[in-house]
N, C-alpha and C positions, 0 to 999 in steps of 0.2 A: 408391627406397631400400628399401622393404619390399614383399614379394610381394603383400600384401593391397591395396596402393595402385597396383598395376600397371595396373589398369583405367583410370587417369587418363592413361596414356601417349598414346593416340590424340589426346586433346584438346590436349596439349602439342605433339605432332607437327604438328597442323593449324595451331597458332599459329606454330610455327617456320617453316612453309612460307612465311609472308608476309615473312620477313626476307631482306634482300639478303646478309647475312653473319651468322654465329653466332660468338660468343666462347664457347669450350667449355673445360672444365677440363683435358681430356686428349684425345689422339688416340683412345683407347679409347672415350670418350664419343661422339665424332663418329661412329665406325663403328657403335656401338650404335644411335644414332638412325637412321642410314642403313638398318641391318638391320630397323628397325621402321617403315619407310615414309617417312622424310625424303628429299626430292629432293636431288640433288647440289647442294651449296652451297659458296660461299667460307666459310672459317672461319679463326679465329685461336685458338691454344692459349695459355691464360693461364699454366698450370703451377703457380702459387703465389699464395695470398692475401697481399696486403701487410698490414703492421701498423704504422701510423704511430706513432712513438715517439721521445721525446727521449733520445738515447743518453747524454747527460750525467747522467741519473738512475741509470744502471746501475752495478753494481759490476764489478770485474775480479778474480775469484777464481781460485785455482789448485787447487781441490778436484777430484780426479780421479774417485773411485769413488762419488760420491753419485748417487743415482737419484731422480728426481722424477716425479710423475704427478698430473694434475688430472682428477678425475672421481668421480662418485658410487660409493662402494664397493658399494652394493646393485645397481648396474647392471653393474659389471665383475667378473666372477667371479674373475679371477686375483687381484684385490686381496683377496678373501675367503679366499684360499689362500696368503697371503704368509708362508711359514715359512722363507724364505731367509736366508742369513747377512748379505747386504747389505740394510740397512733401506730401505724405500720411504717417501719423503717425500710424504705424501698431501695434496693441496689439495682439500678438499671441506667442505661445510657439515655433513654428517653423518659421525659416526664409525662405524667398523665395530663391530658388536655383539660380535664375537669378541675375547677378551682375550689369546689366545696368538699373535697375529700380530706380525711384526716391522715395525710401521708407526710412523711419526712423523707425527702429525696436525698439519698446518700451518693448518688451518681454511680457510674461504672468504675469498678476497680479490678486490677489484675488479680491473679490467684493469691499471691502472697499478701497483697494489700487488703484483699477481701477478708482473709482469715484474721489478720491483725485487727481490722476494724470491727469485725464480728465479736472477737474476743474482748475488745474494748467496750462495745455496746453492752454485751452480756444479755441475759434473758433467754428467750426461746427463738427458734427459727421455724417458720412454716415450710414444710415440704408438701406442697399442694399440687393438684394435677387436673385442673379444669382447662388446661390449654390445648385441648384436642386429644389428650391421652384417654384411652378407654379404661374402664375398670378391669377388663380382662387383661390388658397390657400391664397395668400397675400391679396386678396380682402375681406377675411372673418375672418382672425385670428387677434390676437393682438401680436405685436412684444414685447417680454420681454425686449430686449435691449433698445427699445424706452423709456420705463419707467425709466430704469437705467440712460440713457444719460440725460434725462430731469431733473431727480432728482438731478443729479450732476451739473445742472445749465447750460448745453450746449444746443445750438440750433441744430436742426436736418435737414438733407436733406433726404427726403424719395421719393420712387418711386410713381408716380401718380397711383391712383387706390388702394392704400393701404386702409384698412378698415376704419381707423380713419384719413384719409387725411383731411376731413373737420374740424375736431377738431384741428388739427395741424395748418392749414392755418388760420382758423377763429381766433385762439388765438395768432397768430403771433409767433409760436414756432419754425418756420423754413419755408422751402419751399419744394414744391413737384415738381419733374422734370421727364422728360421722359428718360433721359440718363445721364451718367457721364459727357459727354461733356457739356450739359446744366447746370449741377450743377457747373462745374468749371467756366463757363462763368458768371453765377450769382455771384459766389464768387469773381471773379476777378473784377467785376464791383460794388461790394458792397461799399457803402459809410460809413463813420464813423457814420453819423446820423442814417442810416438804421440799422447798427449794434447795436447801443444803443437801438433802438426800440425793436429789437429781444431780446437783453440782459435783458431789463427791463421786457418784457413780460414773459420770462422764469423764471425770479427771482420771479415774482408774482405767477406763476403757480406751480413751483417746490414743495412748501409746501404741496400741495394736494397729491402728490406722496410720499413725504418724511414721511408724517404722516398718510398714509393709507386711505385717504378719498374716493377714488374710490371704494375700497372694502367695506368700511363702508356704503357708499351710496347704493351700490348694495344690500347688505344684509338687510338693513332697508327697502328699497323699495320692496324687495322680500317678506318680512314678511307682509308688508302693502298690497301688491297685493293679497297675498294668503288669508288673513283674511277678506278683504272687500268683499262685495257681488258682 
């Protein structure tokens, strides 16, 4: 994840060499491991972290242009510069020290409470990565928060180049952008019809995460790949 920890990579590669099959978060991660010494292996791509959740707890709102984000404002610089017209609903234990920001502090919530509040808020959730994550890392990993937000029934805004960008865009779960400014412009111009398309798409997709289907699929596929010739 961070350059200063890269010295650990050979140890992990040696460990992975012992496996009959790898479950990886993305195709990019598998190729990265191969480039760093991993022998050719059978592998399964998981694509998304599941988030088991009781859908009956969630709200069904029609709020279009609300924007949510969960993360420490001291860690993510864009939060410290939020002077935009659209307020940012911030889920964090610490408040930003700045008093001129357009933030609505929601406080820290545990997992279930967060999902319920997000579903009540409605709108979109930012999955952003200027908190020390490199573009190389985000192109290979799976964001745990992404599964949480989609399971809660909210559409997402993600940075272009994230490992599962194609899955998100293809299934109409949100949109990928190059900047916060682009995200806000898209949100400002979103029509009710477009919003309902996103809403219905996420509603159909969410049970896959709520009921653990990505994990189940990866495990079944892994056994199948190992046992077949």
